[in-house]
N, C-alpha and C positions, 0 to 999 in steps of 0.2 A: 495737468494732473499732478498730484503730490506723490513723491517717492515714499513708499511704505517705510523703508529703513530710516529715512530722515525724520519722518513724522514720529516713528516709534522712539527714536533717540530724544527728540524734543519733549515728548510726553514724559519719558523717564526723568529727564532733567527737571521739568516743572513739578512733577509729583514729589521728587525729593526736596525741592525748595519749599513746597507747600507744607510738607510734614515737618521739616526742620524748624520753620518759623512761620506760624500761621498768620501773624499779623504784619509781616514785613513785605514791602513791595518787591516783587521778584526782579532779579536782574534780567537783562535781555538774553533769552535762551538762544536766539538766532539773530544776532545783531547785524549780520551781513545780508539778511533777507531784504531785497529791495522793496521799497514801498511804491505801489503803482501810482503813476501821476494822476490817473483818473480811477479811483477805486470803484469797485462794484457797489451798487446801491444795496444789494442784498448779498450776503456772504454766508457760505456754509461754515459750521463750527470748526471743522477740521482745517479749513484754510485759514480761518481767523486765528487758530491756535498758534500758527507760525509767528504771529506778531505780538504775542504776550511779552510784555516787558520792553518792547521796542521803543526807543526814545522818541520816535516820531509818530507813534500810534497811541491813542488813548482808548481805554475800554470803560464803558459806563454801564452799571447795572441799575436799571430803573425800577426794579421791583420794590415793594415795601421793605422797610428796614429789618423787620423780624425774619423775613425770608432771606434777605441778603446775609445776615449774620450766621444763618444756618449753613450757608455754603454759596460760593460764587466762583467765577472763573478767576484764576490767579491774576492779580493786578487790576481787577475791575473795581473802579471807584463807585461808591454809592451816591446817586443823585436822584431825588424824587421830583416829579413835576410840580408838586405843591410848593416847592421852594421858590417858584417864579410867579406865583399869583399875586394879584393886587391885594395888599393887606387891608386896604380900606373898603373893599367890596364886602357886602353882607354875605351873600352866597354866590360865588362866581368863579369860573375858571379863567376870568379875564387876566391878562398879563399885567404885571406891574409896569407902569410907565417909565420907571427909572431903569433905563437900559444898562447903565453902568453897574447897578446892583445885580442885574441878571448876569452880566458877563463875569462879575466877581465870583459868583457861585461856581462857575466853570473854572475860572483861573485858580482858585484855591484848591481845586481838585486836580490840578495839573493838566487841564484841558485848554489848548490854545485854539484860536480861530483858524490857524493855518494847518494844524495837525489833522491827521486822519482819525476820526472818532467812530468807534464801533459800539453799538448800543444793544444791550440785552433787555428782554422783557419776558413775559410769559403769556402769549396771546391766547392760549387755550383756557386759562383760568382767570386772567386779569382783564385789563381794560385797554390794552394797546399803549401802555405808558411809554414804551420805547419810541413810538411814533411822535408822541408829544415832546419828548426830549430832542429828537432829531429836528422837529419843526421849530422848536425854540432856538436851537443852534442855527438853523437856517435863517430865522428872523434876525439873529444877531450877526449874520454875515458869513457864517461858516459854510463851506461848500463840499468838503471832503467827508461825507457822512454815509454810514452804512448801518444796516440792521442785521442782526444774526437771524437767519431764516429758521423759524421754529422756536426761537428764543432759548431760554436757559434749559428747558426740557430737552431740546435737541442736543445741547452741549452735553448734558448728563447721559443721554442715550448713546451718544458717540463714544462714551468711555473716556472723556477728556478729564484732566485733573481738576480738583476742587480745592479751594482755599476757604478757611473759616475766619471770622472776625472782621473788624474794620481795618482800613488801610489809610496811610498818609502818603502823599506824593508831593514833591517840591512844586511850589506855585509856578504857574506859567502865565505869561502876559496874554491878555485877551482884550484887544481893543475892538469894540463892536462897530460894525458898519451895517446899520439897520436896513433890512430888506422889507419895507412896508408893503410890498406887493403881495405878500402871502398871508397877511393878517386882515381879517374882515371884522368890522365893527357893527354895532347895532344898526346904525343908519345905512350901512351898505346892505344889510339883510332886508331892511324896509324897502330900499330902492329895488332890489332884485325881485321881491314879492310883487311890487307894483308893476314892474315890467313883465313879469310872468302872467299877471292878470290880463295883459294885453296880448297874450298868446305868443310871446317871443320865445323861441327855442334857444335864443342866444344866451339866456341867463338860466342857470339851474341852481336851485337850492337843494342840496343833497343831505337828507336826514339819515344818519347811519345808525340810529337806535333800533331796538327791536320793534317788530310790528305792533305789539301791545302798547308800548310807550308812544309810538307814533299815532295810533288810533284812539288813545285814551281808554283802553279796555279797563273794565272794572278791577280786574286782578293784576293790572300792570303796576310795577313799583314806581314811586314818584321820585325817589332819590333826592328828596328835599325840594323839589320844584313846587312853586306856589300853585300853578295851574297845570292841567294835563292837555295834551294835544300836540299839534305841530304848527309850524309857521305856514300860513296859507300858500298854496301852490307847490309845496315841497314834494320832492321825490324820495321814496323810502327804499334804501338798499342797506340792510344791516351790515355792519363793518366786517363781521366774520364771514359773510358771504364771499368775500374776496380771498379767503384762506381755505386750505384743504383740511382734512381731518387731523393732520399732525400739526396744524398751526402754521404751516408754510404758505407763502404767497403762491396763489395758483399760477399756472402758465399764462404767458402774455396773451396767447390766442383766446383762451377761455375767458380771461378778464375782459378783453376787447369785445367779445360777443355779448357778454352780460351787460357791460356798461352802455354800449351803444344801443342795445335793445331797450334800455330804460331812458334813452334820450340824453345820456351823459356822454357827450361827444367832445373830442379834442378841440373842436373849433368853437365851443361854447365857453362862456364865462361862468365859473363854478365856485360856489361857496359850500363848504362842508360844515355840518354842525351835529352835535349830539346833546348830552346833558351838560357837560363841563368842558368841552373842547379837547377831550383826550381820545376817545374813540375816533372822533372826526379827524384828529391830527394823524392817526394811523392811516385812515383812508386818503387824506391829503398826501401822505408819503407814497402810497401805492399809485395814485394818479400821477404824481410827480415822476415816479420811477418809469411809468409808461410813456412819459413825454408830453403829458397834457401841459400846455404852456401857461394857462391862466386859471390857477386854483388857489383859493384862499380858505383858511380855516377860521371859523368864528369861535374865538377862544371863550367868550362869555357864554355862548350857546344857550340851551334852553333854560338854564338857571337864570341867566340875565333876562332873557326874553319873557319868561313866565312871571317875573317879579314886576314887570311894568304892565299894569292893568290897562293902560291906554293902547297897548299893542294887540292886534287881532290874533286869533288862533283858529284852527279848524280841528275837528275830530273826525273819526271814521277813516275810511280808505282814502288814498290819494286820488286827486283828480285825473281824468284822462290826459295824456300828454298833448301839448300843442302840436300842430302840424310842423314838420321840419323838412328841409330839402333832403334829397338823397345823400347817402353817405357811401363812399367818399365824395367830396365835391367834384362835380362834373360827370358823375356816373348817371346812367339812365334811371329815370324814376321807376318805382315798382308798379307792377300791373295793378289796376284798381280791383278791389275785392267785389264791389257792387255799388250801384248808385244809392242804395238805401242802407249801406253799412259803413258809415263814416268812421265809427270807432275802430273797426278792424283796419280801415285804410290808414288811419293815423298810427295805429300800432305798428304797421309795417313800413311806415315812411322812412324810418331811420336807416334801414339796411336792405340791400338786395338779396342777401343771404349767400352770396357766392364768394365774396372777397375774404382774404385772410386778414384778421384784425392787425396782426403784427406788421404786415406789408402796408396796410392802410395807414398806420401810425407813421411809418417811415415816409410814405408818399405825402402825408400831410405836411411834414417838415419842409418839403420842397415847395409845396403850394402855399403854405401858410402866409408867407410874407405878402403875397399879392392878394390872395383870397380874403385873408383876415382884414387887411387894410381896406379893401373895398367894402366889406361888411361894416366896418367901423365908420366909414364915411357916410354910409346910408343910414345907419342907426347907431349913434354913439352910445356906449355904455360905460360905466365907471371902470 
């Protein structure tokens, strides 16, 4: 827990610095504050405030520029997800293939691959841009990454100091080490859809758009997509379903119950997608935070898929989920609902209803090396 007096003194210092010079990078208000060797994936605004100006910590505000200029956390550098897209793509969230150019965007904003980076967004009113920035950093090899729980609105609500205007910070070296295991490409999505057609529970295409976008409802926005609908066999869980009313990530137990009930299991291979890979990157972050070991974000997402008329799509509601073994691995199968009610039996197949999802995730990590390897040997997937 934070000491009230210590936090109050820090806030007074930061407020004075903000008022004195709105466009200057603040000095470290608490330089002796130790940086955790393994920072939390999600951090409260009050705790994050202790590290404003810290030489080993970088803050990024991922909101649009006009919002950033009106006010941001002291020392937060402005970086938008659109700075990393492929400039040759017609309409796509696809990443630029030039990883050194991507790394340079962070480097010139004082963000290094080894530093602890804390990212702001506004999950209640925007698109989860903070998740896309964190995912991009992870793709470039950064590992010490956090998101402000509740975003900038939570920072303001906590009464923490605000700074206006743009900032400059000394350049920091950023040598990328590409982690290609978290990026899905169009051909990967095609393969997942084909395997899902064979009723494989081991592959999950997770569409995190709103239900109207997924089903191609007449009044649903297109956001520039050429066609409406979803990738065949996809599961629909809107990305904000994983957040509470304040835009904070829901408790682990609640998330586990929701995800597993939809067939999104930790022992499956998962690709998330949306319209341009932004909302889906936020969901990638949540699954990664929960310990899901094999999750990839399809950066090109529906923009790219809908542009290729050779690729299939579906409209309407999602298909019934395929059969899956009991969760967690090794638990007793559920009682059958009835000989003539296959759909209800499939719906119940994922969980027995008694286990704690948080305990389940911990148990999985102990079993995963043997269980997952056996699954791979029986049915290899990408």
